[in-house]
N, C-alpha and C positions, 0 to 999 in steps of 0.2 A: 136482736135477734136474728140470727144467720138466715140468709134465704137458700133455695135450693134452683141451680141450674143444672138443666138437662145436658148433660155432653154428648153431643152428637157425634164426636169425633172419635168416641169410643165403639161405636158400631159401625161407622163409617169413614175411615182416614181419608179416604179420596173427597169429600163434600168441599166444596172451595168457599163457600157463600150459604148463608139461610135468611130467613126472617125471623126475628125476634122482638120483644118487648122488654123496656127498660123495667127492672124491679128495683133498684134503687141506686144512687151515687152515693158511695161513703164518705168517713170525713176527710180520707185522703185524696179525693176526687176518682177514684175507682169505680166502673161503671158494672154494674150488674146486671145480668140478662137473664130472661127465663129458661134460653136456650142459646147454646153456641156450638161454632165448628172450630173454635179457637182452643187449641190444647194449651194446659197452665203448665208452668213449669214443675217437675217431678221427676224422680228416679233418672236425674243426670239429664235429661232432655230439655233444652230451652221450652219457655213458652212462646207461643205464637207471635207475630206482629201482623199488622194488617189495619184495616179501618173500618169503623161503623158509618153507615152513610144516615144521616138523620137530617131531613127534609131538606133533599138533595144537595147536602154540603158534608163532606169527609172530615171525620174524627181519627185522626193519625192515632192507632195503638200501638205503644213503645214496647210493651211486656206484657204478658198475661200469667196471673198466678192464683193460687187458692184462697179463699177466703175462709173464716171458720168452719173448722171440721172438715174442710174439704168437700162440702155440699155446694159451696158456691164459687163461682169461677169471676175473677175480678179483671177486668179489661182496664190497663192503667194506660190513660193518655198521653201520648207523647210531649202534650202540650195543655197542662190544664184550664183549657177555655173554651167555650162553647158548649158545655156539657148538654147531654141531653136529659130531660126531668123523666122522673118516673112516669110509667105508662106511656112514654113516647114509642112508637114502632121504629124501627131501625132494621137497617140492612148488614149483615155480619161477613165482612169480605177478610179472609185470610192472605197473607204474603205466601202463593203458592208456591212458588220456586224455592223460596228458603224451606219450609214445610216439607216439601218433597225430597230434598235434599237430607231434612234430619229424619224421614222414613226410610230412605236409602241406608244412612248410616246406622241408624238404630238396629234395622235387620242386619247389617254387616257386623255389629257386634256380638249380636246372637250366634252368629258364625263363628267367630272368633272364640266365644265363649266354648262352643260344642267343640272346638279344637286342642282348647287345652284343659287338662282334666284337674284344675285346680281350682281352688276356691277363689271368688270374686270380692277383691275388696274393696273396691270403688272404680267409679266410670264417669264419663261424661260426654255427651254426645255434641257435636258441632257440625256446622253445613260444611267446614272444609277439611277438619281432619277431629278425630276423635280419639280415645284411649279407654283403655279397660286395665285396672290393677290387679295382679294375681298375687296370692298366698304361696311363693315358689322358694325354697331355700336356695334350689341347684340354678344357678344362672345359666349354664348351659343346657338346662331342660327344654328350652323354646329357642328355637332358630330363626330369623328373621325372613330369609330365602324361602326355608320350606313353607313357613306359615304363609307367606304370600303366594305359593304355587297351590296351596292346600284351598284357602280360601278361594281363590280364582276357580279352582276346579267345582266347588259347590255352586259359585254364581253360575257358571257356565251350564250345570245340569238342569237349571231353571227347577228348583223343587217349587212345588207348591207351599203356599203360607196360609193358615187359617186359625182361627181362634175359637175357644169354647170356653165354658164356664164351669167352675167345680165350687162346690161348698166350702167354705172355712174348714168345716170338720173334716173335708178329704183332704185339705192340703195339710192340715196337722198331721194327716195319718198317712201322709207321703212327702217326708222333710226334705228327701232328696230332690224334690222339683227345685227347690231353692237352690241357688248357686252364688248368690251375693251374702256377704256376710255382715254390710253395712245399711243397705237398703233393703229394706224387708217390703214384700209384697202387701199391697194394700186390702187390711181385712176390715171386718167389724159391719159390713154391710150385709155379710150372711153370704157372699159369693165373691171369687177370685177369677180373673179371665187368665185364661192360658193361650200361649202364644205357640202354635205348633208348626214347626218348618219340615218338611218333608211327610211323605204319607204316615197318616198317625203318629206324627212327631219322629218320624225315625232320624232326622238330622238333628233336631233341637225342639226340647219342649220344655217350656218353663212359665212361671206367672209373670206377667208385665201388663202396665197400663199404659205403655207407649203406644206411638204410631208406627206401623209397619206397611211396606209395601208386598204386593200380593204374589210375589214368586221372586226367588231370588236372582233370576234373569234381569230384574229391574235394577238390581244394585249397580251394575256395571263392574269394570276391571277396578280390583284393588290394590293397594301396595302397604306392606307394613314397612313403614317409614324408620323406627327406631325401635329398641328393646332397652329400657332403661333400668338401673338398680334404686329402687326407692325404699332405703332402709336396710334390715340385716335378710328379711325373705320377701319383702315385697318388690314385684318386678312390673314395670308399666309398659304395656305395649301400645304404640301408636300407630293410627290406621287412617288411610287417606286415600280418596279416589286417584285413581291412575290418569286419568283424564280431566281437564277441569270443568267438562261438562256433568 
């Protein structure tokens, strides 16, 4: 029987810890909690790492994934020993530095998407470098230096970022909101979260379940490191932070 975990990160991506109770430990040693601040791998963004503090001892978490039907979040221990039992209270702590870089990067990919008016065929978020793939037939349609300049202009403008919810029906009536061809927004619960960059989504507006910063200025300087040809029409745009911090 699947359990249900309350995903606190969905309403506040800046939460670094919380108190929770163990609902279950599955057959592979994955720990399922009643609530969590850990983001589970989805939409090209890696799951969080960190620790569960149980009776004063830390259980390092090496990965976070969804369980059955995405209702339960499974915390995968780095070493499957000294696991807590169902009903035990735990303190949940994420690796904040890693998560915050993912938040900045994920938001940066939204900016990149807003600047390239072609369908997105894939993508991946990482702490150091990320990428988006676009369905572009003309290799000269995007320029690395031009993109870098326009991205950093959006960062410097410090546009506000907000989220709001719409119904599955509203999304179906507005298919243009969905830019991705391979990763579809999560539906089936009756509502979908929109991420709006700029006032009323003036810079970018699209459904997304990932974690993001509160304003574009938090992202920091960016650089488009490479534009690669991946197939007849697929173009891969790689993006990195200009500074190491």
